[in-house]
C-alpha positions as CSV (number, residue, x, y, z in Angstrom):
1,M,8.4,21.8,-38.3
2,V,7.4,21.3,-42.0
3,V,3.9,20.2,-42.6
4,D,2.7,19.8,-46.2
5,G,5.4,22.3,-47.3
6,A,4.4,24.9,-44.7
7,V,6.6,25.9,-41.8
8,T,4.8,25.8,-38.5
9,A,6.1,26.5,-35.0
10,T,6.5,23.6,-32.6
11,L,5.1,24.6,-29.2
12,A,7.1,23.0,-26.4
13,E,5.2,21.3,-23.6
14,P,5.1,23.7,-20.6
15,E,7.4,22.5,-17.9
16,S,5.8,21.2,-14.7
17,P,6.8,23.1,-11.6
18,P,9.1,21.1,-9.4
19,L,7.4,19.2,-6.7
20,P,7.8,20.3,-3.1
21,R,10.2,18.0,-1.2
22,W,7.4,16.5,1.0
23,R,5.5,15.6,-2.2
24,R,8.6,13.9,-3.6
25,W,8.6,11.6,-0.5
26,W,4.9,11.2,0.0
27,S,3.3,9.5,-3.0
28,S,1.3,6.5,-3.9
29,S,4.5,4.4,-3.6
30,S,4.9,5.6,0.0
31,V,1.4,4.5,0.8
32,T,2.1,1.1,-0.7
33,V,5.3,0.8,1.4
34,L,3.3,1.6,4.5
35,L,0.6,-0.8,3.7
36,I,3.2,-3.6,3.2
37,Y,4.8,-2.6,6.5
38,V,1.5,-2.7,8.4
39,A,0.5,-6.0,6.9
40,A,3.9,-7.5,7.8
41,R,3.7,-6.2,11.4
42,C,0.2,-7.8,11.7
43,A,1.7,-11.1,10.6
44,T,4.5,-10.8,13.2
45,T,2.1,-9.8,15.9
46,I,0.0,-13.0,15.3
47,M,3.2,-15.1,15.6
48,M,4.2,-13.4,18.8
49,L,0.7,-13.7,20.3
50,V,0.8,-17.4,19.6
51,L,4.1,-17.6,21.5
52,T,2.8,-15.6,24.4
53,S,0.0,-18.1,24.8
54,V,2.4,-20.9,25.4
55,Q,5.2,-19.0,27.1
56,G,6.0,-20.2,30.6
57,K,7.3,-18.2,33.5
58,N,10.7,-16.8,32.8
59,P,13.2,-14.3,34.3
60,W,11.2,-11.3,32.9
61,T,7.5,-12.2,33.0
62,G,5.0,-14.6,34.4
63,A,3.4,-17.3,32.3
64,Q,1.4,-16.2,29.3
65,P,2.4,-12.5,29.4
66,N,0.6,-9.9,27.4
67,Y,2.1,-8.7,24.2
68,F,3.7,-5.5,25.5
69,D,5.4,-7.3,28.5
70,Y,6.6,-10.0,26.1
71,A,8.1,-7.4,23.7
72,S,10.2,-5.9,26.5
73,I,12.2,-9.0,27.6
74,W,15.8,-9.7,26.9
75,D,17.8,-6.5,26.1
76,G,14.6,-4.5,26.6
77,T,15.1,-4.9,30.4
78,W,18.6,-3.5,30.1
79,Y,17.3,-0.5,28.2
80,K,14.7,0.1,30.9
81,I,17.4,-0.1,33.6
82,I,19.4,2.5,31.7
83,A,16.4,4.7,31.2
84,Y,15.4,4.9,34.9
85,W,18.7,4.2,36.8
86,G,21.4,5.1,34.3
87,Y,24.9,3.5,34.1
88,P,26.9,2.2,37.1
89,S,29.9,4.1,38.3
90,Q,31.3,1.0,39.8
91,L,31.6,-2.1,37.6
92,P,30.2,-5.4,38.8
93,L,32.9,-8.0,39.4
94,G,32.5,-11.8,39.5
95,T,34.1,-14.1,42.0
96,D,37.0,-14.6,39.6
97,G,37.6,-10.8,39.5
98,H,36.4,-10.3,35.9
99,I,33.8,-7.6,35.0
100,G,30.3,-9.0,34.7
101,Q,27.5,-8.1,32.4
102,N,26.2,-4.6,33.0
103,A,24.5,-1.6,31.3
104,W,27.6,-0.1,29.7
105,A,27.2,-2.6,26.8
106,F,24.1,-0.7,25.7
107,L,24.1,2.8,24.2
108,P,21.8,5.5,25.6
109,G,20.1,6.9,22.5
110,Y,17.0,4.6,22.5
111,P,16.4,4.3,26.3
112,F,16.9,8.0,26.9
113,L,14.4,8.9,24.1
114,I,11.8,6.5,25.5
115,R,12.3,7.9,29.0
116,G,11.9,11.4,27.7
117,L,8.7,10.5,26.0
118,T,7.3,8.6,29.0
119,T,8.0,11.8,31.1
120,V,6.2,14.0,28.6
121,T,3.2,11.7,27.8
122,G,2.8,9.6,30.9
123,V,2.5,6.5,28.7
124,P,4.1,3.4,30.4
125,W,7.5,2.2,29.2
126,E,6.2,-1.1,27.7
127,Y,3.7,0.6,25.5
128,L,6.0,3.4,24.3
129,T,8.8,1.1,23.4
130,V,6.6,-0.8,21.0
131,V,5.1,2.4,19.5
132,V,8.4,4.1,19.0
133,S,10.0,1.0,17.4
134,L,7.0,0.6,15.1
135,L,7.3,4.3,13.9
136,F,11.0,4.1,13.3
137,G,10.5,0.9,11.4
138,A,7.9,2.5,9.2
139,G,10.3,5.4,8.5
140,A,13.1,2.9,7.8
141,A,10.9,1.1,5.2
142,L,10.1,4.4,3.5
143,V,13.8,5.4,3.2
144,F,14.8,1.9,2.2
145,Y,12.4,2.1,-0.8
146,R,14.1,5.4,-1.8
147,L,17.5,3.8,-1.6
148,M,16.4,0.8,-3.7
149,R,14.9,3.1,-6.3
150,L,18.3,4.6,-6.9
151,T,19.2,1.7,-9.2
152,L,16.3,-0.7,-9.3
153,Q,13.0,-0.6,-11.1
154,Q,9.9,0.2,-9.1
155,G,8.5,-3.3,-9.0
156,T,11.8,-4.8,-7.9
157,A,12.3,-2.1,-5.3
158,M,8.9,-2.7,-3.9
159,F,9.5,-6.4,-3.6
160,A,12.8,-5.6,-1.8
161,V,10.6,-3.6,0.6
162,L,8.4,-6.6,1.2
163,L,11.4,-8.8,1.9
164,F,12.7,-6.1,4.3
165,C,9.4,-5.9,6.2
166,I,9.0,-9.7,6.6
167,A,12.7,-10.6,7.1
168,P,13.5,-13.3,9.7
169,V,14.5,-10.7,12.2
170,S,11.8,-8.1,11.4
171,P,10.2,-8.6,14.8
172,M,12.8,-6.1,15.9
173,F,10.5,-3.4,14.5
174,Q,8.0,-4.0,17.2
175,V,9.9,-4.8,20.4
176,A,11.9,-2.8,23.0
177,Y,15.2,-2.9,21.1
178,A,17.2,-0.1,19.6
179,E,17.5,-1.7,16.1
180,S,14.4,0.0,14.6
181,M,15.7,3.5,15.6
182,Y,19.2,2.6,14.5
183,L,18.2,1.2,11.1
184,F,16.1,4.4,10.4
185,L,19.1,6.6,11.3
186,L,21.5,4.4,9.2
187,M,19.2,4.6,6.2
188,V,18.9,8.4,6.5
189,A,22.7,8.6,6.8
190,L,23.2,6.4,3.7
191,Y,20.7,8.4,1.7
192,L,22.4,11.7,2.7
193,L,25.8,10.1,1.7
194,V,24.5,9.1,-1.7
195,R,23.2,12.7,-2.2
196,R,26.5,14.1,-1.1
197,Q,24.8,16.1,1.7
198,Y,27.8,15.9,4.1
199,V,26.8,18.7,6.4
200,W,23.5,17.1,7.4
201,L,25.4,13.8,8.1
202,F,27.2,15.2,11.1
203,P,24.1,15.2,13.5
204,V,22.8,12.0,12.0
205,V,26.1,10.2,12.6
206,L,26.3,11.5,16.1
207,V,22.8,10.3,17.1
208,M,23.3,7.0,15.2
209,S,26.6,6.3,17.0
210,F,24.9,6.7,20.4
211,T,22.1,4.3,19.4
212,R,24.0,1.3,18.2
213,P,27.8,0.9,17.8
214,S,28.3,2.1,14.2
215,G,30.7,5.1,14.1
216,L,33.8,3.1,13.1
217,A,32.0,1.1,10.5
218,F,30.5,4.2,9.0
219,A,33.9,5.9,9.0
220,L,35.3,3.0,6.9
221,A,32.4,3.4,4.5
222,L,33.2,7.1,4.3
223,G,36.8,6.3,3.6
224,L,35.9,4.0,0.7
225,H,33.5,6.7,-0.6
226,I,36.3,9.4,-0.5
227,V,38.7,7.1,-2.3
228,H,36.1,6.3,-5.0
229,R,35.1,10.0,-5.5
230,W,38.8,10.9,-5.9
231,W,39.3,8.1,-8.4
232,I,36.5,9.2,-10.6
233,R,36.9,12.9,-10.1
234,E,37.6,13.5,-13.8
235,R,34.1,12.4,-14.8
236,E,32.4,13.4,-11.5
237,P,33.9,16.5,-10.0
238,F,35.0,16.3,-6.4
239,P,35.2,20.0,-5.4
240,A,37.6,21.1,-2.6
241,R,34.7,22.0,-0.3
242,E,33.2,18.6,-0.5
243,R,36.6,17.0,0.0
244,V,37.1,18.9,3.2
245,L,33.6,18.1,4.4
246,A,34.0,14.4,3.6
247,V,37.3,14.1,5.3
248,A,36.1,16.0,8.4
249,L,33.0,13.8,8.5
250,T,35.2,10.7,8.4
251,A,37.3,12.0,11.3
252,F,34.1,12.9,13.2
253,S,32.7,9.5,12.7
254,I,35.9,7.9,14.1
255,V,35.8,10.2,17.1
256,V,32.1,9.5,18.0
257,G,32.7,5.8,17.3
258,L,35.2,5.8,20.1
259,L,33.5,8.3,22.4
260,W,31.4,5.8,24.3
261,T,34.6,4.0,25.3
262,G,35.9,7.3,26.7
263,I,32.7,8.1,28.5
264,A,32.7,4.7,30.2
265,W,36.3,5.3,31.2
266,A,35.5,8.7,32.6
267,V,32.6,7.5,34.7
268,T,34.0,4.3,36.0
269,G,37.7,5.2,36.2
270,Y,38.6,2.1,34.2
271,S,39.9,2.5,30.6
272,Q,38.7,-0.9,29.5
273,A,35.2,-0.6,31.0
274,Y,33.3,-0.8,27.8
275,T,35.3,-3.4,25.9
276,E,35.5,-5.7,28.9
277,T,31.8,-5.3,29.5
278,E,31.2,-6.4,26.0
279,L,33.6,-9.3,26.4
280,A,31.5,-10.5,29.5
281,W,28.8,-11.7,27.1
282,R,31.1,-14.1,25.3
283,A,32.7,-15.4,28.5
284,A,29.9,-17.9,28.8
285,Y,31.2,-19.5,25.6
286,I,35.0,-19.3,25.5
287,G,35.8,-17.8,28.9
288,Y,37.5,-14.5,29.6
289,S,40.0,-13.2,27.1
290,H,41.2,-9.9,25.7
291,L,39.8,-8.4,22.5
292,V,42.0,-9.3,19.6
293,P,40.6,-7.8,16.3
294,F,39.5,-10.4,13.8
295,A,40.2,-13.3,16.2
296,S,36.6,-13.6,17.5
297,W,35.2,-15.4,14.5
298,I,38.0,-18.0,14.4
299,Q,37.5,-18.5,18.2
300,G,33.7,-18.8,17.7
301,G,34.0,-21.2,14.7
302,N,36.3,-23.5,16.6
303,W,34.0,-23.4,19.7
304,W,30.9,-24.3,17.7
305,L,32.5,-26.8,15.2
306,G,35.8,-27.7,16.8
307,A,39.3,-26.9,15.6
308,P,40.4,-26.6,12.9
309,T,37.1,-27.2,11.2
310,G,35.6,-24.0,12.6
311,A,38.4,-21.8,11.4
312,V,38.3,-23.4,7.9
313,V,34.5,-22.8,7.7
314,V,35.0,-19.1,8.7
315,V,37.7,-18.6,6.1
316,L,35.4,-20.2,3.4
317,L,32.5,-18.0,4.4
318,V,34.7,-14.9,4.1
319,V,35.9,-16.0,0.7
320,A,32.4,-16.8,-0.5
321,F,31.1,-13.4,0.7
322,A,33.9,-11.7,-1.1
323,L,33.1,-13.5,-4.3
324,F,29.4,-12.7,-3.9
325,M,30.2,-9.0,-3.6
326,L,31.8,-9.2,-7.1
327,T,28.7,-10.7,-8.7
328,R,26.6,-8.8,-11.3
329,G,23.6,-8.7,-9.1
330,V,25.5,-6.9,-6.3
331,R,26.9,-4.4,-8.8
332,R,23.3,-3.4,-9.5
333,I,23.2,-1.8,-6.0
334,Q,24.3,1.8,-5.7
335,I,28.1,1.9,-4.9
336,D,27.9,3.7,-1.6
337,L,25.5,1.1,-0.3
338,R,28.0,-1.6,-1.3
339,F,30.7,0.3,0.5
340,W,28.6,0.2,3.6
341,V,28.0,-3.5,3.3
342,I,31.8,-4.1,3.0
343,A,32.6,-1.7,5.9
344,Y,30.0,-3.2,8.2
345,T,31.1,-6.8,7.4
346,V,34.7,-5.9,8.2
347,Y,33.5,-4.3,11.5
348,L,31.6,-7.5,12.4
349,L,34.6,-9.7,11.6
350,A,36.8,-7.5,13.7
351,V,34.9,-7.3,16.9
352,F,31.9,-9.7,17.1
353,F,31.8,-13.2,18.5
354,P,29.3,-15.3,16.5
355,Q,26.4,-16.7,18.5
356,S,22.6,-16.5,18.3
357,S,22.4,-12.6,18.2
358,V,24.4,-12.7,14.9
359,F,21.1,-12.9,13.0
360,R,20.0,-9.5,14.5
361,L,23.4,-8.0,13.9
362,L,23.2,-8.8,10.2
363,M,20.2,-6.4,9.8
364,P,22.4,-3.5,8.7
365,L,23.3,-5.5,5.6
366,F,19.8,-4.7,4.3
367,P,21.1,-3.3,0.9
368,L,21.7,-6.9,-0.2
369,L,17.9,-7.5,-0.1
370,G,17.9,-5.6,-3.4
371,V,20.0,-8.4,-4.9
372,V,17.6,-11.1,-3.5
373,A,14.7,-9.2,-5.1
374,L,16.2,-9.1,-8.6
375,P,14.6,-12.3,-10.1
376,K,11.2,-11.5,-11.6
377,S,9.8,-15.0,-11.6
378,R,6.5,-15.0,-9.8
379,V,7.2,-18.5,-8.5
380,Y,10.5,-17.4,-7.1
381,R,9.0,-14.4,-5.4
382,V,6.2,-16.3,-3.8
383,A,8.7,-18.9,-2.6
384,M,10.9,-16.2,-1.1
385,V,8.0,-14.7,0.8
386,V,7.1,-18.2,2.2
387,V,10.8,-18.8,3.1
388,F,11.1,-15.4,4.8
389,L,7.9,-15.9,6.9
390,A,8.9,-19.4,7.9
391,A,12.4,-18.2,8.8
392,Q,10.8,-15.4,10.9
393,W,8.7,-18.0,12.8
394,G,11.9,-20.1,13.3
395,W,13.8,-17.1,14.6
396,L,11.1,-16.3,17.1
397,L,11.0,-19.9,18.3
398,L,14.8,-20.1,18.6
399,C,15.7,-16.7,19.9
400,W,12.8,-14.8,21.3
401,G,10.8,-17.5,23.1
402,V,12.3,-18.4,26.5
403,D,12.7,-22.1,27.3
404,G,14.1,-22.6,30.7
405,S,17.8,-21.6,31.0
406,D,17.9,-20.2,27.4
407,W,21.2,-19.9,25.6
408,T,19.9,-18.3,22.4
409,P,19.4,-14.6,23.1
410,P,18.1,-12.5,20.2
């Protein structure tokens, strides 16, 4: 550097040593995320306690149950049956000869984990389910923040975390359902995918696929990821080793995505044990029928709205969603997260029958909360918080509270 005609040396700033990995994750931002999560769970707890105070006697509890018993109703009872009595080797048949509802519809990851913890700790099922779900939810919030920070500014990413924690179906983070554990595993899997850490994805995909049905959807996301990496290989190298690992991981995800069907077949001796068990839940709406990929939403639309109006509405929704995925806001989200949203949406369209649990099954589309969080207007953000909290209360009233012969399961 020249200063007043004299040449002086410019001393470089000493480089800071790289932070340990745990320090990269644990920061003031992590504390903020956890504080948001705790505050959100307190708000949900208050809502649920209000509901317990007016809850009448139902198939799972007596009138005015305590919080922990109330958090274990609905599918929580199926998970408890699996944890302590396992899966039936003989499928239940109705008077019409069709397979009835049974435990094979629920994967073993969550209930077996809780059973193991109850054995080790001696803590009752109802308490541990809530604690484990809360912990997995906190982990999911932390990883979600890291995923949002890939492309969003800190303030926007933190607001997305707030929306995630108070979302209409966020009570799932504190009840006896597998969603909390599954979302944590899914977020870890997506984070590893973004980081191209394919080797570590194998065990995560395995456990995730035995927590909630997800292997086939994740395999489709991996396929889109591979095609994209191959397409841009000139500006972002795609080494042979990574190609082999990515393709192997995709094949592995397909296998584990189908494995539960094979296990149910092996135990019961019936090849359609799993799929027909799943179909038993929609029989109350449209009767018994075979699974025809991509037909369920048309059937559901026509059942709810009448034909052909229902089918037309479903088609319009699909077109609207496709157009939404092309918007500038969605393009702000990291591309592998977009691939997952597309893959999971295709999976839902292929196999799911739309009814009240659709709200819960939309939880894995969480990357889109980053789009909702983009506007910086304070009025907008306050309004979104109010809307999300109101929708959460509405979801609890509609889906969680039990009113006689309830037809709106969560």
